[in-house]
PQR file of N, CA, C, O and H, with PARSE charges and radii, in Angstrom:
ATOM      1  N   CYS A   1       8.178 -12.954   2.180 -0.4000 1.5000
ATOM      2  CA  CYS A   1       8.764 -12.056   3.176 -0.0000 2.0000
ATOM      3  C   CYS A   1       7.660 -11.519   4.092  0.5500 1.7000
ATOM      4  O   CYS A   1       6.693 -10.913   3.631 -0.5500 1.4000
ATOM      5  N   LEU A   2       7.822 -11.750   5.381 -0.4000 1.5000
ATOM      6  CA  LEU A   2       6.819 -11.309   6.347 -0.0000 2.0000
ATOM      7  C   LEU A   2       7.253  -9.997   6.983  0.5500 1.7000
ATOM      8  O   LEU A   2       8.196  -9.961   7.774 -0.5500 1.4000
ATOM      9  H   LEU A   2       8.608 -12.243   5.755  0.4000 1.0000
ATOM     10  N   VAL A   3       6.563  -8.928   6.634 -0.4000 1.5000
ATOM     11  CA  VAL A   3       6.888  -7.615   7.187 -0.0000 2.0000
ATOM     12  C   VAL A   3       5.621  -7.006   7.776  0.5500 1.7000
ATOM     13  O   VAL A   3       4.574  -7.016   7.129 -0.5500 1.4000
ATOM     14  H   VAL A   3       5.797  -8.957   5.991  0.4000 1.0000
ATOM     15  N   PRO A   4       5.702  -6.477   8.992 -0.5600 1.5000
ATOM     16  CA  PRO A   4       4.532  -5.855   9.621  0.2800 2.0000
ATOM     17  C   PRO A   4       3.916  -4.782   8.730  0.5500 1.7000
ATOM     18  O   PRO A   4       4.632  -4.031   8.069 -0.5500 1.4000
ATOM     19  N   GLU A   5       2.590  -4.714   8.714 -0.4000 1.5000
ATOM     20  CA  GLU A   5       1.901  -3.732   7.869 -0.0000 2.0000
ATOM     21  C   GLU A   5       2.275  -2.305   8.245  0.5500 1.7000
ATOM     22  O   GLU A   5       2.270  -1.411   7.399 -0.5500 1.4000
ATOM     23  H   GLU A   5       2.008  -5.324   9.251  0.4000 1.0000
ATOM     24  N   ILE A   6       2.598  -2.098   9.516 -0.4000 1.5000
ATOM     25  CA  ILE A   6       2.963  -0.751   9.974 -0.0000 2.0000
ATOM     26  C   ILE A   6       4.228  -0.288   9.252  0.5500 1.7000
ATOM     27  O   ILE A   6       4.314   0.861   8.820 -0.5500 1.4000
ATOM     28  H   ILE A   6       2.602  -2.825  10.203  0.4000 1.0000
ATOM     29  N   GLU A   7       5.215  -1.190   9.122 -0.4000 1.5000
ATOM     30  CA  GLU A   7       6.462  -0.822   8.450 -0.0000 2.0000
ATOM     31  C   GLU A   7       6.199  -0.518   6.980  0.5500 1.7000
ATOM     32  O   GLU A   7       6.774   0.414   6.418 -0.5500 1.4000
ATOM     33  H   GLU A   7       5.145  -2.124   9.474  0.4000 1.0000
ATOM     34  N   ILE A   8       5.322  -1.314   6.360 -0.4000 1.5000
ATOM     35  CA  ILE A   8       4.978  -1.063   4.962 -0.0000 2.0000
ATOM     36  C   ILE A   8       4.316   0.303   4.829  0.5500 1.7000
ATOM     37  O   ILE A   8       4.640   1.075   3.927 -0.5500 1.4000
ATOM     38  H   ILE A   8       4.854  -2.071   6.817  0.4000 1.0000
ATOM     39  N   GLY A   9       3.381   0.594   5.738 -0.4000 1.5000
ATOM     40  CA  GLY A   9       2.679   1.873   5.705 -0.0000 2.0000
ATOM     41  C   GLY A   9       3.635   3.040   5.875  0.5500 1.7000
ATOM     42  O   GLY A   9       3.519   4.056   5.189 -0.5500 1.4000
ATOM     43  H   GLY A   9       3.118  -0.034   6.471  0.4000 1.0000
ATOM     44  N   ASP A  10       4.587   2.888   6.801 -0.4000 1.5000
ATOM     45  CA  ASP A  10       5.560   3.954   7.038 -0.0000 2.0000
ATOM     46  C   ASP A  10       6.427   4.155   5.802  0.5500 1.7000
ATOM     47  O   ASP A  10       6.702   5.291   5.415 -0.5500 1.4000
ATOM     48  H   ASP A  10       4.681   2.063   7.358  0.4000 1.0000
ATOM     49  N   LEU A  11       6.863   3.054   5.176 -0.4000 1.5000
ATOM     50  CA  LEU A  11       7.726   3.152   3.997 -0.0000 2.0000
ATOM     51  C   LEU A  11       6.984   3.825   2.852  0.5500 1.7000
ATOM     52  O   LEU A  11       7.537   4.684   2.165 -0.5500 1.4000
ATOM     53  H   LEU A  11       6.641   2.131   5.490  0.4000 1.0000
ATOM     54  N   VAL A  12       5.731   3.434   2.649 -0.4000 1.5000
ATOM     55  CA  VAL A  12       4.925   4.047   1.590 -0.0000 2.0000
ATOM     56  C   VAL A  12       4.713   5.523   1.880  0.5500 1.7000
ATOM     57  O   VAL A  12       4.753   6.359   0.977 -0.5500 1.4000
ATOM     58  H   VAL A  12       5.282   2.737   3.207  0.4000 1.0000
ATOM     59  N   ARG A  13       4.486   5.836   3.157 -0.4000 1.5000
ATOM     60  CA  ARG A  13       4.259   7.231   3.552 -0.0000 2.0000
ATOM     61  C   ARG A  13       5.507   8.062   3.268  0.5500 1.7000
ATOM     62  O   ARG A  13       5.415   9.173   2.748 -0.5500 1.4000
ATOM     63  H   ARG A  13       4.454   5.157   3.890  0.4000 1.0000
ATOM     64  N   VAL A  14       6.672   7.517   3.612 -0.4000 1.5000
ATOM     65  CA  VAL A  14       7.938   8.212   3.343 -0.0000 2.0000
ATOM     66  C   VAL A  14       8.139   8.346   1.840  0.5500 1.7000
ATOM     67  O   VAL A  14       8.573   9.391   1.354 -0.5500 1.4000
ATOM     68  H   VAL A  14       6.747   6.614   4.034  0.4000 1.0000
ATOM     69  N   GLY A  15       7.821   7.282   1.109 -0.4000 1.5000
ATOM     70  CA  GLY A  15       7.977   7.302  -0.350 -0.0000 2.0000
ATOM     71  C   GLY A  15       7.110   8.385  -0.977  0.5500 1.7000
ATOM     72  O   GLY A  15       7.548   9.093  -1.883 -0.5500 1.4000
ATOM     73  H   GLY A  15       7.469   6.434   1.504  0.4000 1.0000
ATOM     74  N   GLU A  16       5.875   8.509  -0.490 -0.4000 1.5000
ATOM     75  CA  GLU A  16       4.972   9.518  -1.031 -0.0000 2.0000
ATOM     76  C   GLU A  16       5.466  10.917  -0.695  0.5500 1.7000
ATOM     77  O   GLU A  16       5.364  11.829  -1.515 -0.5500 1.4000
ATOM     78  H   GLU A  16       5.519   7.933   0.246  0.4000 1.0000
ATOM     79  N   SER A  17       6.002  11.090   0.512 -0.4000 1.5000
ATOM     80  CA  SER A  17       6.475  12.411   0.924 -0.0000 2.0000
ATOM     81  C   SER A  17       7.688  12.818   0.098  0.5500 1.7000
ATOM     82  O   SER A  17       7.932  14.004  -0.120 -0.5500 1.4000
ATOM     83  H   SER A  17       6.085  10.349   1.179  0.4000 1.0000
ATOM     84  N   ARG A  18       8.445  11.824  -0.358 -0.4000 1.5000
ATOM     85  CA  ARG A  18       9.628  12.129  -1.175 -0.0000 2.0000
ATOM     86  C   ARG A  18       9.305  12.028  -2.658  0.5500 1.7000
ATOM     87  O   ARG A  18      10.196  12.070  -3.506 -0.5500 1.4000
ATOM     88  H   ARG A  18       8.246  10.860  -0.181  0.4000 1.0000
ATOM     89  N   LYS A  19       7.994  11.893  -2.961 -0.4000 1.5000
ATOM     90  CA  LYS A  19       7.535  11.808  -4.352 -0.0000 2.0000
ATOM     91  C   LYS A  19       8.139  10.602  -5.060  0.5500 1.7000
ATOM     92  O   LYS A  19       8.456  10.660  -6.248 -0.5500 1.4000
ATOM     93  H   LYS A  19       7.270  11.859  -2.272  0.4000 1.0000
ATOM     94  N   ILE A  20       8.295   9.500  -4.310 -0.4000 1.5000
ATOM     95  CA  ILE A  20       8.775   8.256  -4.910 -0.0000 2.0000
ATOM     96  C   ILE A  20       7.561   7.362  -5.124  0.5500 1.7000
ATOM     97  O   ILE A  20       6.686   7.273  -4.263 -0.5500 1.4000
ATOM     98  H   ILE A  20       8.038   9.453  -3.345  0.4000 1.0000
ATOM     99  N   SER A  21       7.516   6.714  -6.258 -0.4000 1.5000
ATOM    100  CA  SER A  21       6.359   5.873  -6.557 -0.0000 2.0000
ATOM    101  C   SER A  21       6.243   4.722  -5.576  0.5500 1.7000
ATOM    102  O   SER A  21       7.244   4.264  -5.024 -0.5500 1.4000
ATOM    103  H   SER A  21       8.226   6.787  -6.957  0.4000 1.0000
ATOM    104  N   LYS A  22       5.021   4.255  -5.359 -0.4000 1.5000
ATOM    105  CA  LYS A  22       4.798   3.145  -4.434 -0.0000 2.0000
ATOM    106  C   LYS A  22       5.532   1.900  -4.925  0.5500 1.7000
ATOM    107  O   LYS A  22       6.002   1.095  -4.120 -0.5500 1.4000
ATOM    108  H   LYS A  22       4.208   4.627  -5.807  0.4000 1.0000
ATOM    109  N   THR A  23       5.631   1.741  -6.240 -0.4000 1.5000
ATOM    110  CA  THR A  23       6.321   0.575  -6.792 -0.0000 2.0000
ATOM    111  C   THR A  23       7.765   0.551  -6.321  0.5500 1.7000
ATOM    112  O   THR A  23       8.259  -0.490  -5.890 -0.5500 1.4000
ATOM    113  H   THR A  23       5.249   2.394  -6.894  0.4000 1.0000
ATOM    114  N   LYS A  24       8.449   1.692  -6.399 -0.4000 1.5000
ATOM    115  CA  LYS A  24       9.839   1.755  -5.943 -0.0000 2.0000
ATOM    116  C   LYS A  24       9.919   1.485  -4.456  0.5500 1.7000
ATOM    117  O   LYS A  24      10.848   0.826  -3.989 -0.5500 1.4000
ATOM    118  H   LYS A  24       8.047   2.538  -6.749  0.4000 1.0000
ATOM    119  N   ALA A  25       8.952   1.989  -3.711 -0.4000 1.5000
ATOM    120  CA  ALA A  25       8.940   1.775  -2.264 -0.0000 2.0000
ATOM    121  C   ALA A  25       8.859   0.288  -1.950  0.5500 1.7000
ATOM    122  O   ALA A  25       9.554  -0.198  -1.058 -0.5500 1.4000
ATOM    123  H   ALA A  25       8.197   2.525  -4.090  0.4000 1.0000
ATOM    124  N   PHE A  26       8.012  -0.439  -2.681 -0.4000 1.5000
ATOM    125  CA  PHE A  26       7.871  -1.874  -2.431 -0.0000 2.0000
ATOM    126  C   PHE A  26       9.109  -2.632  -2.892  0.5500 1.7000
ATOM    127  O   PHE A  26       9.466  -3.649  -2.296 -0.5500 1.4000
ATOM    128  H   PHE A  26       7.447  -0.045  -3.406  0.4000 1.0000
ATOM    129  N   ILE A  27       9.778  -2.146  -3.962 -0.4000 1.5000
ATOM    130  CA  ILE A  27      11.021  -2.777  -4.418 -0.0000 2.0000
ATOM    131  C   ILE A  27      12.083  -2.633  -3.331  0.5500 1.7000
ATOM    132  O   ILE A  27      12.800  -3.586  -3.026 -0.5500 1.4000
ATOM    133  H   ILE A  27       9.488  -1.321  -4.446  0.4000 1.0000
ATOM    134  N   VAL A  28      12.180  -1.443  -2.751 -0.4000 1.5000
ATOM    135  CA  VAL A  28      13.137  -1.209  -1.665 -0.0000 2.0000
ATOM    136  C   VAL A  28      12.783  -2.086  -0.475  0.5500 1.7000
ATOM    137  O   VAL A  28      13.660  -2.676   0.155 -0.5500 1.4000
ATOM    138  H   VAL A  28      11.598  -0.669  -2.999  0.4000 1.0000
ATOM    139  N   LEU A  29      11.490  -2.169  -0.172 -0.4000 1.5000
ATOM    140  CA  LEU A  29      11.029  -2.993   0.946 -0.0000 2.0000
ATOM    141  C   LEU A  29      11.434  -4.443   0.731  0.5500 1.7000
ATOM    142  O   LEU A  29      11.862  -5.118   1.668 -0.5500 1.4000
ATOM    143  H   LEU A  29      10.777  -1.690  -0.684  0.4000 1.0000
ATOM    144  N   ASP A  30      11.299  -4.926  -0.507 -0.4000 1.5000
ATOM    145  CA  ASP A  30      11.655  -6.308  -0.825 -0.0000 2.0000
ATOM    146  C   ASP A  30      13.150  -6.524  -0.625  0.5500 1.7000
ATOM    147  O   ASP A  30      13.560  -7.541  -0.065 -0.5500 1.4000
ATOM    148  H   ASP A  30      10.951  -4.379  -1.268  0.4000 1.0000
ATOM    149  N   LYS A  31      13.969  -5.572  -1.080 -0.4000 1.5000
ATOM    150  CA  LYS A  31      15.426  -5.688  -0.921 -0.0000 2.0000
ATOM    151  C   LYS A  31      15.805  -5.695   0.556  0.5500 1.7000
ATOM    152  O   LYS A  31      16.646  -6.484   0.986 -0.5500 1.4000
ATOM    153  H   LYS A  31      13.636  -4.746  -1.534  0.4000 1.0000
ATOM    154  N   VAL A  32      15.180  -4.810   1.327 -0.4000 1.5000
ATOM    155  CA  VAL A  32      15.477  -4.726   2.762 -0.0000 2.0000
ATOM    156  C   VAL A  32      15.081  -6.013   3.462  0.5500 1.7000
ATOM    157  O   VAL A  32      15.820  -6.520   4.306 -0.5500 1.4000
ATOM    158  H   VAL A  32      14.497  -4.168   0.978  0.4000 1.0000
ATOM    159  N   SER A  33      13.908  -6.547   3.109 -0.4000 1.5000
ATOM    160  CA  SER A  33      13.431  -7.769   3.766 -0.0000 2.0000
ATOM    161  C   SER A  33      14.330  -8.949   3.411  0.5500 1.7000
ATOM    162  O   SER A  33      14.515  -9.847   4.232 -0.5500 1.4000
ATOM    163  H   SER A  33      13.308  -6.135   2.422  0.4000 1.0000
ATOM    164  N   ARG A  34      14.892  -8.962   2.205 -0.4000 1.5000
ATOM    165  CA  ARG A  34      15.794 -10.048   1.814 -0.0000 2.0000
ATOM    166  C   ARG A  34      17.086  -9.990   2.616  0.5500 1.7000
ATOM    167  O   ARG A  34      17.674 -11.022   2.940 -0.5500 1.4000
ATOM    168  H   ARG A  34      14.742  -8.232   1.538  0.4000 1.0000
ATOM    169  N   ARG A  35      17.523  -8.774   2.935 -0.4000 1.5000
ATOM    170  CA  ARG A  35      18.749  -8.614   3.730 -0.0000 2.0000
ATOM    171  C   ARG A  35      18.473  -8.842   5.209  0.5500 1.7000
ATOM    172  O   ARG A  35      19.391  -8.881   6.029 -0.5500 1.4000
ATOM    173  H   ARG A  35      17.045  -7.936   2.673  0.4000 1.0000
ATOM    174  N   ASP A  36      17.175  -8.995   5.540 -0.4000 1.5000
ATOM    175  CA  ASP A  36      16.768  -9.284   6.918 -0.0000 2.0000
ATOM    176  C   ASP A  36      17.140  -8.161   7.868  0.5500 1.7000
ATOM    177  O   ASP A  36      17.516  -8.413   9.012 -0.5500 1.4000
ATOM    178  H   ASP A  36      16.430  -8.963   4.874  0.4000 1.0000
ATOM    179  N   ILE A  37      17.038  -6.922   7.401 -0.4000 1.5000
ATOM    180  CA  ILE A  37      17.348  -5.774   8.260 -0.0000 2.0000
ATOM    181  C   ILE A  37      16.108  -5.404   9.057  0.5500 1.7000
ATOM    182  O   ILE A  37      16.141  -4.461   9.848 -0.5500 1.4000
ATOM    183  H   ILE A  37      16.732  -6.718   6.471  0.4000 1.0000
TER
END
């Protein structure tokens, strides 16, 4: 899955602000990228 690093950084940043682990953030990112959103 090819996702711009900026989007990954933003997702991780949001995850950290919501006290969500980076692992969960990447799992969500993987699901989103599979749906091609």
